[in-house]
N, C-alpha and C positions, 0 to 999 in steps of 0.2 A: 529468572533472568531472561532477558530477551533483547532483540535488536529492532529498532525502529527504522523504517524506510520512508524516504521523501522523494517527491517529484520536484525537480528544480524547474521553475518557470523560466522560460526563455532558452532552454536547452543549452545552458553553459556547462559543458563537460569536457571530458578527455578529447573528444573529436575536434573541438575548437581550441584546445590547448590552454584553457583557463585553469589555473591552479585551484585545488580544493579549498584552500583557505580564503581565496577571493570569492568563492561561491557563498560564503556565510552570509553576505549582505544581500543576496538575491532572494526573491520570494521562493519559499519552500512550502509545499503542500504535503501534509502527512498522509502517506498511503496506508500505513498500518504497521503492525508489529508481529515479529516471529518470536514465539516463546517455546521453550522446550516442552514437549508433551501436549501441545495444543495445535489446533489448526492455525494458519495465518489469520490474524484478526485485522480486517480492513476497517479503515475509518470511513464512515458514511457521511455524506453531505446531502444537501437538498437535491442536487442534480446527480449525485453518484450514490446509487443504492444497490449496485450489483458488480460482479466481476466484469461483465460486458461494459458497463459504464467506465470502469477504471481502464479497461483495455483501450477504449476510445480516447480517454483523457491522456494516457501515456503514449499511445501510438506505437509505431515500430522503432522510432528513433528518440524516444523520450530519454531524459537524463535522470537516472535514479541514483541516489546516494544513500548509504546507511548513516546511522547517527555518528559514526566514527569518521565520516568524510570520505569513505571509500566508494568509488564508482561501482555500480552494479549494472551489468547489461540488462536490457529488457528481457532477453532470452533467459538469463540466469535467474532473474526475478520470478518469471512465470514458472520456471522449473521448480523453484523453491516453494511457491504457492501450491503447486500440484503435489509435491512430495509431502506436504503437510495436511492435505485433505483427508478427512475421515477421523480427525482427532477433535471433533467439535462437540462441545457440551450442549445440552438442551437449550434452545432459544426459540424464538418465534419462527415458524416455518416459512413465512414469506414476509416481504417488506410491508410493514404497517406504518403509516405516517405518524401515528401517535405513540410509537414505542422507540426506545433508545437502542435496543439490541434486536437483531434479526439474522436469519440465515437466507442467503439468496438462492436462486434456483440451481446454482452449481454446488451448493452445500458449504459455501463460505460464510464465516461468522463476520458480522458487521456491528460496529458501535457508532452511534451518532455523537456520543460524548467524547470530549478530549481525553486522551490517555497518553501515557508515555512509557 
């Protein structure tokens, strides 16, 4: 069992007073999933292949929600990722463009495939 996390495009979140149920219609980008006993698994995209890429994409004031519609602060999210580091199964050691799974230079697991 795990929890998926999403970046809401357009930064519609608590700070602007938009209710969670109204955010359902906005563009969401899957950041990844937190599963018990595993490192946080990031979703990889053509332009996002590392933690640093996700940090740029999210920024300091990005709007992150979990699959239950709960707001997660950027600080809480990165604390979660850090706390899960070190529980990574064997994968490719660096980002190879011809593979669907890899580990970035911070030790994070990535998957190019859609997962839930």
